[in-house]
N, C-alpha and C positions, 0 to 999 in steps of 0.2 A: 561323963565323956563319950566323946563320941567317937568310936572308931574309923580308923579312914579306908575308904573304898578306891576300887580302882576304878578310874574313867575308862572304859571301854571303847568311847564314842570314833577315839582317833582313829582305835584302832579297828573298827568295821568300815572306817570311811579310807581307807588304807587296801584292806581288802574287797571294797567296792570299786575300786581305783583297778588295784590288778585283774579284779573279774572282768571289768569293761577292756584291757589291756590283754588279754588272753582271749576274748572273743574276737577282738578285733584282726589281731594278727593272725589267728588258727586260719588254716585256706581251708576255701566254701570246695564241697566235694562236689565235682565236677557233673555238669546231669549227662554232657554227650563227648564227647573224644570224636575231632575231627578229621580224620585220614582220608587218605590217599591209596585207593585201589587200582590198582595195573589193568591197563584195559587189554583184552586179549590179542597179541600182535597181530598187525596184518599182513595178507601176505607182499603188499604193492611198496611195501616200507621196507626199505632194507636196511639194516644199520651199520655205520662204518666204520671199521673196525681199525684198530689203528694197528699199523705195523708192527710195533715193538709189545705188541699182546702174546703173551704165551698160554695158549691154552693147551695142557696135558689131560688125557681121556683116556676112556679102557673103552677098545674095540670089541666085536662079538667073540674075538677069536683068544678073548685074556692078553694082549698086548696093548703098552702103553703107546700111544700118540700124540707128538708133540706137535701141534700144529698143524696136522692133516698128515705128515710124514710117518710112517709105521717105523716104529725101533724093533731092537729084536731082543729086547727087555719085557719080562712080565713082573705082574705084583709079587711073584714069590723071587724073582731073580731082576731087581732094577738096574743094575749097575750099568748099562749101556743109557739107560736113559738119562742119568744119574753125570755121568759124564758128557753128552749133548749137552745137557743144560749147563755144565761148567765150563763147557767150548764158548758158547752162548753166553754168557756172564761174563769169560774174559778176554771178548771180542768187545763187547758193549766198554768195559773199563777201558779199554785201549783206545776204542773212540770216545771216554769222555762220557760214557751213557752211562749211567749205574741204577737203571730201572731192572729192578729184580723179581717185579709183580708176576706171580702165574695165578692161572684161575684152574682148577680143576673141574672139567664135565664127566659127569658118573651119569648112568641113566638110573629110571628108577629100579631094575635089576638087579642092580651093582650092589652087592652089601656093604655092610658098615665099614667092618674089617677092612674089605680092599680098599678102601677110600680113605682109614685112617693108615692103612701100610703107604697110600699113595703121597700122603701129608708130609710122612716120615722120609722116602723117599725124596723128595722135595726140600727138606728140610736139609737133608745132607749135601745137596747139590749145591746149598748157598741161597736160595730161595726165600723172600720177602717181603713181602708179603707173602698169602698165600688167603685164594680167597675160590667160593664155589658160585657156578657159573652157572645157573636155573633155565637158559634162554635155547629153546631148540636144541630139547633133548632129544635121544635117540627112547622110544618104551621098549 
């Protein structure tokens, strides 16, 4: 009597079909990535800023500056800046403007810890979102 044998041909067919499917579905590694690199700022092109934009920066004396107006607060004691930002946000809410975006502008010599403390102070004032501004930085 003949022993029964397993027919593996259908199994091989299924495996080959799966292999082809995975080969087609697997993304091909890109050979290059198209990126746009920002150009150098030109002095003849002046950016028009939105009047609602709030920029908080750290001046050379260590005081926090809100849109060019120096405050009496420093990184170690940001209470005055927090109060000033809260007043700005309350006025905006009364005028039905809910924009609370604040940009941090810090020079290259500003330490990471100082920027982190600035972010903490801005969060306490209710700012959201908080972004970093990198154009026209003092060195």
